[in-house]
C-alpha positions as CSV (number, residue, x, y, z in Angstrom):
1,X,-22.1,-15.3,-32.2
2,X,-19.0,-15.1,-30.7
3,X,-19.2,-11.2,-30.4
4,X,-21.3,-10.3,-27.4
5,X,-23.9,-7.2,-29.0
6,X,-22.9,-3.3,-28.2
7,X,-26.2,-3.9,-24.8
8,X,-23.7,-6.2,-22.7
9,X,-20.6,-5.2,-23.6
10,X,-20.1,-2.9,-20.4
11,X,-18.0,-3.8,-17.6
12,X,-20.7,-5.5,-15.2
13,X,-21.5,-7.8,-18.5
14,X,-17.6,-8.4,-18.6
15,X,-17.5,-9.7,-15.0
16,X,-20.4,-12.0,-15.4
17,X,-18.9,-13.5,-18.2
18,X,-15.7,-13.9,-17.0
19,X,-17.0,-15.6,-14.0
20,X,-19.0,-18.2,-16.7
21,X,-15.7,-18.9,-17.7
22,X,-13.9,-19.9,-15.1
23,X,-17.4,-22.0,-13.7
24,X,-17.2,-24.3,-16.9
25,X,-13.0,-24.9,-15.6
26,X,-12.7,-28.2,-14.8
27,X,-11.7,-28.7,-10.8
28,X,-7.6,-29.0,-11.7
29,X,-8.1,-25.9,-13.3
30,X,-9.7,-24.0,-11.3
31,X,-7.3,-24.9,-8.4
32,X,-4.9,-23.1,-10.1
33,X,-6.6,-20.5,-11.1
34,X,-7.5,-20.1,-7.3
35,X,-3.7,-20.7,-6.8
36,X,-3.5,-18.0,-8.7
37,X,-5.3,-15.5,-7.4
38,X,-4.0,-16.2,-4.5
39,X,-0.3,-15.7,-5.3
40,X,-1.5,-12.5,-7.1
41,X,-3.4,-10.9,-4.2
42,X,-0.7,-11.8,-1.9
43,X,2.1,-10.0,-4.3
44,X,-0.1,-7.1,-4.7
45,X,-1.0,-7.0,-0.5
46,X,2.5,-6.9,-0.3
47,X,3.6,-4.3,-2.4
48,X,0.8,-2.3,-0.9
49,X,2.3,-2.8,2.5
50,X,6.0,-2.0,1.7
51,X,4.9,1.4,0.0
52,X,3.3,1.9,3.8
53,X,6.2,1.5,5.8
54,X,8.2,3.2,2.9
55,X,5.9,6.4,4.0
56,X,6.0,5.6,7.2
57,X,9.8,5.2,7.5
58,X,10.0,8.3,4.8
59,X,8.6,10.3,7.4
60,X,10.3,9.0,10.4
61,X,13.4,10.1,8.1
62,X,12.1,13.5,7.8
63,X,11.6,14.1,11.5
64,X,15.2,13.0,12.3
65,X,16.7,15.9,9.5
66,X,13.8,17.5,10.9
67,X,15.5,17.5,14.9
68,X,19.4,18.0,13.6
69,X,18.4,21.0,11.3
70,X,16.8,22.8,14.3
71,X,19.4,21.9,16.8
72,X,21.6,23.0,14.1
73,X,20.1,26.2,14.8
74,X,21.1,26.2,18.4
75,X,17.7,25.3,19.9
76,X,16.4,23.8,22.6
77,X,15.2,20.5,23.3
78,X,11.6,22.0,24.6
79,X,12.1,24.2,21.6
80,X,12.9,21.1,18.8
81,X,10.6,19.1,20.4
82,X,7.7,22.5,19.8
83,X,8.8,22.9,16.0
84,X,9.5,18.9,15.1
85,X,5.3,18.5,16.5
86,X,7.2,15.9,19.5
87,X,7.4,15.4,22.5
88,X,10.6,16.8,24.3
89,X,11.4,12.5,25.6
90,X,10.9,11.6,21.8
91,X,13.3,14.4,20.5
92,X,15.8,13.2,23.0
93,X,16.5,10.2,22.4
94,X,16.6,10.9,18.6
95,X,19.1,13.7,19.4
């Protein structure tokens, strides 16, 4: 009876059986398991943060490229700000 009946193979039941397995761990095994979980969560959190910052950094570089293209077209700072969706003083800082 090592295999579960078909009706108990759903995802929710899998989580329940996984938690039952964890409940059987010794104190040392549980500490190792919790440490590995924490390491995994820290790792995934770090990756998610890096992705968000990468996207933000990419958007910033895109704005700078847009500003320089508009400047090369001979537009005024006011026109560049309007075209880039920024304030005039922000554009001046980046030129």
